[in-house]
N, C-alpha and C positions, 0 to 999 in steps of 0.2 A: 622187879627192878624193868622195867619195858625191855630193855637187850635179852630177856628172858625169855620176855612172853612173844617176839619175836618169832622166835627162832621156834619158839612151841608152833606158833602158826603162818607160820613159812614149811611143816612138817618137820623139823629140827638139825641141831646145827650141822646136817653137813652139805645139807641146799640150803643154805642162803649166799649168796653175794653183796658184794661190794653193789652193784646194779638194783638186786633188787632189792637195798632199804629204797635204794634212789629214788625205785617205781612206787613202790610201793603204797595204794592209794587206802590206806585206812591210816596214818601218822600226817600226822604234821612236818612243814618244814623243821623244822627244834629238832623237832624228835630224831627222823632221819641224818641231817647236823648232828646231832648230840652221837647217833648209835658207828654213824661216821667214826665220827676224834675217837673213836672209848679202840673201836677197831685199829688205829693209822697209831694212838698209842700201843698196843696189844705187837703191831709189826713192827715196828719200830723198837723195839725192847723193853716197853713196862712193861714189868713183869705179869708173867697171864695164871688164870687156876685153873686146869684141866690145858688140855693140848695145844699145843700152838698156829698163830693165825697162816693159813694158810696164802696170803691174800701180800699181793705183791702192796706197799705204799703207793706207789700211781696209781696204778687200776684204784684203789680209797681214794686218789684224790680227783679219780677222773667221775668215779661217780656223786664228790663234794658238787666240785662244778652243775651237772648236768640236776642237784638237785634247785644252788643258786640259779642256776642260765632260766629254772622254772620257777624260781617267785618271782626274779624279774621280769618275764616271758605271761606271767599270772593263770599256768597252767596246775592245775590241778586245786586251785582254790578255791576249792568249793569245800573240802575236806580239809581246808583248813580256820582256827578257828580266828578270831581276832586280837591282832595283838602277835601273831607265834614267828614274827622275823619283821 
């Protein structure tokens, strides 16, 4: 699963924040949105394996908005594969 790999690359789940996901240069916009939606589902009450998510849904929504703004303004498109958004 991509989420586990991202946690490992970021140095463990304790250091992972929605904004770190939104600004991570090695993942496509599609991957970032998928990860953020997974976090939001867990934050809004979906069953979670392990510890509860420590982020507010509003913080996750802000990160999703930043990813979408980046896509619209073509920021970071050099790391995105054709057809990712």
